[in-house]
C-alpha positions in Angstrom: 40.9 23.3 39.7 44.6 23.2 40.5 45.7 23.5 44.1 48.6 22.7 46.4 48.6 22.4 50.2 51.6 23.4 52.3 52.3 23.5 56.0 54.6 25.7 57.9 55.9 23.2 60.4 57.6 25.9 62.5 54.4 27.8 63.1 51.9 24.9 62.5 50.0 26.9 59.9 48.3 25.4 56.9 48.1 27.1 53.5 46.5 26.3 50.1 47.5 27.8 46.9 44.9 27.6 44.1 45.1 28.4 40.4 44.7 32.1 39.6 41.1 31.9 38.6 40.3 30.1 42.0 42.3 32.3 44.4 39.2 33.2 46.4 38.6 29.5 47.1 42.1 29.3 48.7 41.4 32.4 50.7 38.1 31.0 51.8 39.7 27.7 53.0 42.4 29.5 54.9 40.4 32.4 56.4 36.9 31.1 56.8 37.4 27.4 57.3 40.9 26.7 58.5 41.1 23.5 60.6 37.6 23.9 62.0 36.1 20.4 61.6 32.6 21.7 62.5 32.7 24.1 59.5 34.1 21.5 57.2 31.3 19.1 58.3 28.7 21.8 57.6 29.9 22.4 54.1 30.1 18.6 53.4 26.5 18.3 54.6 25.5 21.1 52.2 27.3 19.3 49.4 25.5 16.1 50.2 22.2 17.9 50.2 23.1 19.5 46.8 23.8 16.0 45.4 20.3 14.9 46.6 18.4 18.0 45.7 20.2 19.5 42.7 17.4 22.0 41.9 17.8 23.6 45.4 20.0 26.6 46.0 22.1 26.2 49.2 24.4 28.8 50.8 27.0 28.9 53.5 27.7 32.4 54.6 31.1 33.3 56.1 32.3 36.5 57.7 33.9 37.8 54.5 33.4 35.0 51.9 30.4 32.9 51.1 29.7 29.7 49.2 26.6 29.1 47.0 25.8 25.6 45.7 23.4 25.4 42.8 22.9 22.1 40.9 26.4 20.8 40.1 28.1 24.2 40.4 29.7 26.1 43.3 30.2 29.8 43.5 32.6 31.3 46.0 32.6 35.0 46.4 33.3 37.9 48.8 30.2 39.0 50.7 30.8 42.6 49.5 29.8 41.4 46.0 26.6 40.0 47.4 25.6 43.3 49.0 23.6 44.4 45.9 26.0 47.1 44.9 27.1 46.3 41.4 30.4 47.5 40.4 31.6 47.3 36.8 35.1 46.2 36.5 37.2 47.5 33.6 39.3 45.0 31.7 42.3 46.1 33.7 40.6 44.9 36.9 39.6 41.5 35.7 42.4 40.0 37.8 41.0 41.7 40.9 37.6 40.2 40.1 39.1 36.8 39.9 40.4 37.3 43.5 36.8 38.0 44.7 34.7 35.5 42.7 35.2 32.0 41.4 33.1 29.1 40.1 33.9 25.4 40.0 32.1 22.0 39.8 30.5 20.5 42.8 32.6 17.4 42.7 35.9 19.3 42.3 34.9 21.5 45.3 34.0 18.4 47.4 37.3 16.8 46.5 39.3 19.9 47.5 37.4 20.1 50.8 38.0 16.4 51.6 41.7 16.6 50.8 42.0 19.8 52.9 40.3 18.0 55.9 42.7 15.1 55.5 45.8 17.4 55.1 45.0 19.5 58.2 44.4 16.6 60.6 
């Protein structure tokens, strides 16, 4: 997963720009996590648990975006997609789908979160 962190020094705001297929991960970091160390620690604890119990499915639910850890994979998606209402996206809307759903490896996700924590301190 490719990403880049930036800080607006004038406003003190932090941003992350992720590759197109992982845009939802960037939104999740900025909107759901931000600089909240408690939330970061909660996610890191889930990641540690996922390392120990890879057969267990673990979830962290945010206001708009949630994270699901299964085995060595992480799924980040908008809660609207989890509501049970299935929408079929036409080919023209595949970019929109990539803005609301992404998967990555557990180790990549953990690395991103640790780097974000260090960057925002």
